[in-house]
C-alpha positions as CSV (number, residue, x, y, z in Angstrom):
1,M,-7.3,-4.2,-1.8
2,Q,-10.3,-4.9,0.4
3,S,-11.8,-1.9,2.2
4,D,-11.0,-3.2,5.7
5,L,-7.4,-3.9,4.7
6,A,-7.2,-0.5,3.0
7,A,-8.4,1.2,6.2
8,L,-5.8,-0.7,8.2
9,V,-3.0,0.2,5.8
10,K,-4.0,3.9,5.9
11,S,-4.2,3.8,9.7
12,E,-0.8,2.2,10.0
13,M,0.7,4.6,7.5
14,Y,-0.6,7.5,9.6
15,K,0.6,6.0,13.0
16,Q,4.0,5.2,11.6
17,G,4.4,8.5,9.7
18,I,5.0,6.7,6.4
19,T,3.8,8.4,3.2
20,Q,2.6,6.8,0.0
21,K,5.6,8.4,-1.6
22,K,7.9,6.5,0.8
23,I,6.2,3.2,0.2
24,A,6.4,3.8,-3.6
25,E,10.1,4.5,-3.3
26,L,10.6,1.3,-1.3
27,L,8.6,-0.7,-3.9
28,G,10.1,1.0,-6.9
29,V,6.8,2.2,-8.3
30,S,5.0,5.5,-8.6
31,S,3.0,7.1,-5.8
32,P,-0.2,7.2,-7.9
33,Y,0.2,3.4,-8.4
34,V,0.4,2.8,-4.7
35,S,-2.7,5.0,-4.2
36,D,-4.5,2.9,-6.8
37,I,-3.5,-0.3,-5.0
38,I,-4.6,0.9,-1.6
39,N,-7.9,2.2,-2.9
40,G,-8.7,-1.0,-4.8
41,R,-8.3,0.3,-8.3
42,R,-5.6,-2.2,-9.1
43,N,-6.1,-5.8,-8.2
44,G,-4.1,-8.0,-10.6
45,A,-1.5,-10.5,-9.6
46,K,1.3,-7.9,-9.6
47,A,-0.8,-5.5,-7.4
48,Q,-1.4,-8.4,-5.0
49,K,2.3,-9.0,-4.7
50,H,2.7,-5.3,-3.9
51,V,0.0,-5.5,-1.3
52,E,2.1,-8.2,0.5
53,H,5.1,-6.0,0.3
54,I,3.2,-3.0,1.7
55,R,1.9,-5.2,4.6
56,K,5.5,-6.3,5.4
57,I,6.7,-2.7,5.3
58,L,4.0,-1.7,7.8
59,G,4.2,-4.9,9.9
60,I,0.6,-5.9,9.4
């Protein structure tokens, strides 16, 4: 995830009171995996699909 998008995701999570754990539950993945996606440590096709789902969850 690009750093500007990561900052936006983190900001929206804070504003909406949504935790990485909650996002992980909604996506059906682990919380550390969500952290890796948000912080740019995962960037494959599957991770990009999850990025789109995260954006939908947060409405961004």
